[in-house]
N, C-alpha and C positions, 0 to 999 in steps of 0.2 A: 440822415431820414428819420423821420418819427413815426412808430407804429400806435395805432388806433383801433379799438373795436366799437363798431357803431352801435347803439343802444335802442334805435327807433331807425325807421326808413328814413334816409336822408337823400339829398341833392348836392354834389358834388362836381363842380367842373360841367353841369349840364348833363350828369349821368346820375340815373336813380341808384342808389346803394341800399341791399336789404340789410335790415335790423341785424346785428349777429355778425356781420362780415367783419374780418380783420384787415385794414387798409394800412399801406406805407404811404406817408406824405413828405411834403418837403418840410423842413425845419421852421421855413417861415408859415406855414398854415397857422391859421386862426382857430382853434377847435370850440366849438360850443359845447353845452352840457351835455348834448347827445352822443358825445363821443368818450369813451372811456380810454385814458391814456395807458399804454403797455410798456414804454421804456423811459429812459429819463430825457431824451427831447421832446416827447410827447407833454411828459409833466411839466417840464419847464413851460411849454408854450400853454397848457391847461394853467396853471398857477399863474401866469402873467396876464390871462384874460380877467381872472378874478373870480369872486364867489357867484355862482349861478345856481338855482336849486336843478336836482335832476329830473329830467323829463319821466313820465310813465314809460316803464321800458316794456316792449310788447312787440312780437311780430306781426304785421299786419298783412301783409301779402303772400307771405310763403308758410311753411309748416315746420321753419327752422325755429326751434325754442331758443330764447335770448336769456341769458343769465342777468341778473342786475349789475348796476356798476361796481367795480371794486374800490376805485379812487373816484370820489365824489365829495362836494363840500357840505358840511354840516353846521348848523348854527350852535354856536357855545355860549354860556351864560357870562357875562361879564359881573366883575364886583359893582356894587352900587356905588356910584359916584356922581357929586353933584353936578347936573348939568348934563349927564350922559345917559338921559332914561331911554334916548331913541337908537343907543348904539347895538350894535350886534358885532360879535366874534364869530370868524368861520374859519374852520380848521379843515384841511383835508384829512380823508381818510385813505387807506391803503398804501399805495407808493409813496404819497404825499403826505403822510402822517407826521414825517420828521421836520417839515417845512414851517416857519412861522405863520401862526394865524394872520388873518387880515380884519382890520375891523371897519366896519362901515357905518 
């Protein structure tokens, strides 16, 4: 089982989950950028989905404060290469900082 923290209000399996909630999901759950992975199975699933910008982190329907993501994709610069002007390298922060970057 993989653990995540929601960064925004989400719907999972027809249920409304408030931002800031910690969830335990099956290892085959496909997380969006609205989830902050909290353990290795969650990190592996988050990495497999690939780069996505983090959402605007905020509570919407509750007074529970929501901290920003610890693990998220950030763009990094690539060295100038002929024909590679449109490429971006993405590196995970937090738990995923040791994983290789992904080039898109």
